[in-house]
Structure formats: structure tokens, C-alpha cells
C-alpha atoms as an extended CHARMM CRD file, in Angstrom:
* protein
*
       109  EXT
         1         1  UNK       CA              7.2810000000       -6.4270000000      -19.7330000000  PROA      1               0.0000000000
         2         2  UNK       CA              5.1520000000       -5.9450000000      -16.7430000000  PROA      2               0.0000000000
         3         3  UNK       CA              1.6540000000       -4.6480000000      -17.0900000000  PROA      3               0.0000000000
         4         4  UNK       CA              1.1100000000       -0.9300000000      -15.6880000000  PROA      4               0.0000000000
         5         5  UNK       CA             -1.8240000000       -1.7660000000      -13.9850000000  PROA      5               0.0000000000
         6         6  UNK       CA             -2.1160000000       -4.5220000000      -11.0460000000  PROA      6               0.0000000000
         7         7  UNK       CA             -5.1920000000       -5.9310000000       -9.2510000000  PROA      7               0.0000000000
         8         8  UNK       CA             -4.5200000000       -6.6620000000       -5.5950000000  PROA      8               0.0000000000
         9         9  UNK       CA             -7.0290000000       -8.1290000000       -2.8010000000  PROA      9               0.0000000000
        10        10  UNK       CA             -7.1990000000       -6.5420000000        0.8420000000  PROA      10              0.0000000000
        11        11  UNK       CA             -6.5700000000       -9.2740000000        3.5110000000  PROA      11              0.0000000000
        12        12  UNK       CA             -6.5180000000       -7.4630000000        6.7140000000  PROA      12              0.0000000000
        13        13  UNK       CA             -8.4910000000       -4.9040000000        8.6470000000  PROA      13              0.0000000000
        14        14  UNK       CA             -5.4660000000       -2.1310000000        9.2160000000  PROA      14              0.0000000000
        15        15  UNK       CA             -7.2530000000       -0.0980000000        6.5790000000  PROA      15              0.0000000000
        16        16  UNK       CA            -10.9190000000       -0.0790000000        7.6270000000  PROA      16              0.0000000000
        17        17  UNK       CA            -13.0010000000        1.6790000000        7.4430000000  PROA      17              0.0000000000
        18        18  UNK       CA            -11.4670000000        2.8800000000        3.7550000000  PROA      18              0.0000000000
        19        19  UNK       CA            -10.5210000000       -0.3780000000        2.6700000000  PROA      19              0.0000000000
        20        20  UNK       CA            -11.9760000000       -3.8110000000        4.0100000000  PROA      20              0.0000000000
        21        21  UNK       CA            -10.7130000000       -7.3640000000        3.8880000000  PROA      21              0.0000000000
        22        22  UNK       CA            -12.1820000000       -8.7380000000        0.2590000000  PROA      22              0.0000000000
        23        23  UNK       CA            -11.8150000000       -5.3760000000       -1.3240000000  PROA      23              0.0000000000
        24        24  UNK       CA            -10.2660000000       -5.6000000000       -4.7480000000  PROA      24              0.0000000000
        25        25  UNK       CA             -7.6550000000       -2.8650000000       -5.4280000000  PROA      25              0.0000000000
        26        26  UNK       CA             -6.6770000000       -1.2720000000       -8.8880000000  PROA      26              0.0000000000
        27        27  UNK       CA             -2.9640000000       -0.3290000000       -8.3860000000  PROA      27              0.0000000000
        28        28  UNK       CA             -0.6770000000        2.1320000000      -11.1080000000  PROA      28              0.0000000000
        29        29  UNK       CA              2.6030000000        0.4240000000      -10.8270000000  PROA      29              0.0000000000
        30        30  UNK       CA              3.6250000000        1.6950000000      -14.6550000000  PROA      30              0.0000000000
        31        31  UNK       CA              6.5710000000        3.8300000000      -13.4860000000  PROA      31              0.0000000000
        32        32  UNK       CA             10.3920000000        3.6140000000      -14.7160000000  PROA      32              0.0000000000
        33        33  UNK       CA             13.6180000000        5.1570000000      -13.6930000000  PROA      33              0.0000000000
        34        34  UNK       CA             12.9360000000        7.8590000000      -16.0170000000  PROA      34              0.0000000000
        35        35  UNK       CA              9.5180000000        8.3540000000      -14.8900000000  PROA      35              0.0000000000
        36        36  UNK       CA              9.3620000000        7.5870000000      -10.9980000000  PROA      36              0.0000000000
        37        37  UNK       CA              6.0240000000        6.8970000000       -9.2530000000  PROA      37              0.0000000000
        38        38  UNK       CA              4.0630000000        9.9720000000       -7.9550000000  PROA      38              0.0000000000
        39        39  UNK       CA              3.2680000000        9.5850000000       -4.2810000000  PROA      39              0.0000000000
        40        40  UNK       CA              1.8840000000       12.5430000000       -2.2060000000  PROA      40              0.0000000000
        41        41  UNK       CA              0.8370000000       12.4320000000        1.4620000000  PROA      41              0.0000000000
        42        42  UNK       CA             -2.8680000000       10.7620000000        1.5500000000  PROA      42              0.0000000000
        43        43  UNK       CA             -2.0930000000        8.1510000000       -0.9350000000  PROA      43              0.0000000000
        44        44  UNK       CA             -2.5430000000        4.5740000000       -0.3270000000  PROA      44              0.0000000000
        45        45  UNK       CA              0.2250000000        2.4660000000       -1.2460000000  PROA      45              0.0000000000
        46        46  UNK       CA              1.2090000000       -1.1000000000       -1.8420000000  PROA      46              0.0000000000
        47        47  UNK       CA              4.8580000000       -1.3290000000       -0.8160000000  PROA      47              0.0000000000
        48        48  UNK       CA              6.9860000000       -4.3740000000        0.2230000000  PROA      48              0.0000000000
        49        49  UNK       CA              7.6340000000       -4.9190000000        4.0170000000  PROA      49              0.0000000000
        50        50  UNK       CA             11.0180000000       -3.7910000000        4.8790000000  PROA      50              0.0000000000
        51        51  UNK       CA             11.7430000000       -6.8530000000        6.9120000000  PROA      51              0.0000000000
        52        52  UNK       CA             10.1900000000       -9.4980000000        4.6680000000  PROA      52              0.0000000000
        53        53  UNK       CA             10.4800000000       -8.2330000000        0.8540000000  PROA      53              0.0000000000
        54        54  UNK       CA              7.8160000000      -11.4460000000       -0.1450000000  PROA      54              0.0000000000
        55        55  UNK       CA              4.9880000000       -9.4880000000        2.4970000000  PROA      55              0.0000000000
        56        56  UNK       CA              2.6940000000       -6.6400000000        0.6980000000  PROA      56              0.0000000000
        57        57  UNK       CA              1.6360000000       -4.0170000000        2.8240000000  PROA      57              0.0000000000
        58        58  UNK       CA             -1.2810000000       -1.6920000000        1.8450000000  PROA      58              0.0000000000
        59        59  UNK       CA             -0.9070000000        1.4100000000        3.9910000000  PROA      59              0.0000000000
        60        60  UNK       CA             -1.5410000000        5.6070000000        3.9090000000  PROA      60              0.0000000000
        61        61  UNK       CA              1.6040000000        7.6040000000        2.6970000000  PROA      61              0.0000000000
        62        62  UNK       CA              1.9810000000        9.9700000000        5.7180000000  PROA      62              0.0000000000
        63        63  UNK       CA              5.1220000000       11.8070000000        4.9930000000  PROA      63              0.0000000000
        64        64  UNK       CA              8.3500000000       11.3890000000        2.8480000000  PROA      64              0.0000000000
        65        65  UNK       CA             11.5150000000       12.1750000000        4.4930000000  PROA      65              0.0000000000
        66        66  UNK       CA             15.1520000000       11.1770000000        2.8910000000  PROA      66              0.0000000000
        67        67  UNK       CA             14.9380000000        7.7210000000        4.3650000000  PROA      67              0.0000000000
        68        68  UNK       CA             11.9540000000        7.1460000000        2.8290000000  PROA      68              0.0000000000
        69        69  UNK       CA              7.9000000000        7.3030000000        3.3730000000  PROA      69              0.0000000000
        70        70  UNK       CA              6.0140000000        6.8790000000        6.7260000000  PROA      70              0.0000000000
        71        71  UNK       CA              3.2370000000        4.4330000000        5.9920000000  PROA      71              0.0000000000
        72        72  UNK       CA              0.6820000000        4.5650000000        8.2780000000  PROA      72              0.0000000000
        73        73  UNK       CA             -2.5950000000        2.1980000000        8.9900000000  PROA      73              0.0000000000
        74        74  UNK       CA             -5.9550000000        3.7990000000        9.1140000000  PROA      74              0.0000000000
        75        75  UNK       CA             -7.4680000000        1.4700000000       12.0300000000  PROA      75              0.0000000000
        76        76  UNK       CA             -5.1750000000        1.8270000000       14.6660000000  PROA      76              0.0000000000
        77        77  UNK       CA             -7.5040000000        0.0320000000       16.8190000000  PROA      77              0.0000000000
        78        78  UNK       CA             -6.1260000000       -3.4870000000       15.6950000000  PROA      78              0.0000000000
        79        79  UNK       CA             -2.7200000000       -4.5900000000       15.7220000000  PROA      79              0.0000000000
        80        80  UNK       CA             -1.1420000000       -3.1470000000       12.5340000000  PROA      80              0.0000000000
        81        81  UNK       CA              2.1430000000       -3.5710000000       10.6040000000  PROA      81              0.0000000000
        82        82  UNK       CA              3.0930000000       -0.4710000000        9.4600000000  PROA      82              0.0000000000
        83        83  UNK       CA              5.8950000000        2.4960000000        9.9640000000  PROA      83              0.0000000000
        84        84  UNK       CA              5.0620000000        2.4470000000       13.8900000000  PROA      84              0.0000000000
        85        85  UNK       CA              6.8210000000       -0.8370000000       13.8690000000  PROA      85              0.0000000000
        86        86  UNK       CA              9.3100000000       -0.8400000000       10.9500000000  PROA      86              0.0000000000
        87        87  UNK       CA             10.1430000000        3.0670000000       10.5990000000  PROA      87              0.0000000000
        88        88  UNK       CA             10.3220000000        4.8280000000        6.9520000000  PROA      88              0.0000000000
        89        89  UNK       CA             10.0870000000        2.4730000000        3.9990000000  PROA      89              0.0000000000
        90        90  UNK       CA             12.5940000000        3.5590000000        1.2740000000  PROA      90              0.0000000000
        91        91  UNK       CA             11.1470000000        4.6440000000       -1.9940000000  PROA      91              0.0000000000
        92        92  UNK       CA             12.5730000000        1.8490000000       -4.0020000000  PROA      92              0.0000000000
        93        93  UNK       CA             10.2120000000       -0.5900000000       -2.0850000000  PROA      93              0.0000000000
        94        94  UNK       CA              6.9280000000        1.2230000000       -2.8210000000  PROA      94              0.0000000000
        95        95  UNK       CA              5.5340000000       -0.8100000000       -5.5390000000  PROA      95              0.0000000000
        96        96  UNK       CA              2.2160000000        1.1700000000       -6.8100000000  PROA      96              0.0000000000
        97        97  UNK       CA             -0.3050000000        3.6220000000       -5.8280000000  PROA      97              0.0000000000
        98        98  UNK       CA             -3.8480000000        2.3940000000       -5.3800000000  PROA      98              0.0000000000
        99        99  UNK       CA             -6.2530000000        3.8750000000       -7.9710000000  PROA      99              0.0000000000
       100       100  UNK       CA             -9.6260000000        2.6810000000       -7.0080000000  PROA      100             0.0000000000
       101       101  UNK       CA            -11.2960000000        0.2160000000       -4.8160000000  PROA      101             0.0000000000
       102       102  UNK       CA            -13.8790000000       -2.1510000000       -6.2300000000  PROA      102             0.0000000000
       103       103  UNK       CA            -16.0090000000       -5.2220000000       -5.3980000000  PROA      103             0.0000000000
       104       104  UNK       CA            -15.5010000000       -7.9850000000       -2.8900000000  PROA      104             0.0000000000
       105       105  UNK       CA            -14.2410000000      -11.3040000000       -3.3140000000  PROA      105             0.0000000000
       106       106  UNK       CA            -17.3440000000      -14.0680000000       -2.6310000000  PROA      106             0.0000000000
       107       107  UNK       CA            -17.5930000000      -15.3710000000        0.3390000000  PROA      107             0.0000000000
       108       108  UNK       CA            -16.3140000000      -12.4950000000        2.4770000000  PROA      108             0.0000000000
       109       109  UNK       CA            -18.7620000000      -10.1490000000        4.1750000000  PROA      109             0.0000000000
């Protein structure tokens, strides 16, 4: 059994100013095949990178098409890994929806 809540640390600057490196996120991943995750445009999600399932990305869900979600970075001034480089993300790679952001890790600005 996996817990429905998940704690994730932000490592990159691609979602600034909403999320900064060192921020912690509380993520809802309590969904099943019978009760799928509800994502709407504007939600921030955690997804597996389509080209590297060992890499997780934190992005804003923009729109959903039959091929999946378009995930975007908030901070386009920094090089980012998002749908501009890998296209739509299949729904099955969306791992959870961010519920809230809280404190920073120690030692980060």
C-alpha cells in the first residue's frame, strides 16, 4: 500500500516565483484506476519525465489533449525541461497533484 500523501523537495528554478529550490511540497497521489487523479489547467503536478521515468518534474498543467497533458514551467527565463522539449505527457505519467508548498530545506536561501 502506498500513502496518499507524498513529500517532495523542489530542486530547480523552473517554477519560480511560485516554487523555489528548497521548498517542500505536499502532493496528493491517492488515486486508483477506479478513482483517477483529477487535474485541471493551472494545477501544479509531479510527473515522470517521458524520456527518463527515473526523473520527476514539477510543472504546471496547461491543457489536456488525447495524447496527454501539456506541462509548462512558470519561469521561462531559465532553461527548463518541460513540454516545450518533450511534448505532451501521457496521463499515466502524472504521479500526483501539489496540494501545498511549505518551508524550505535547511541550508537553502
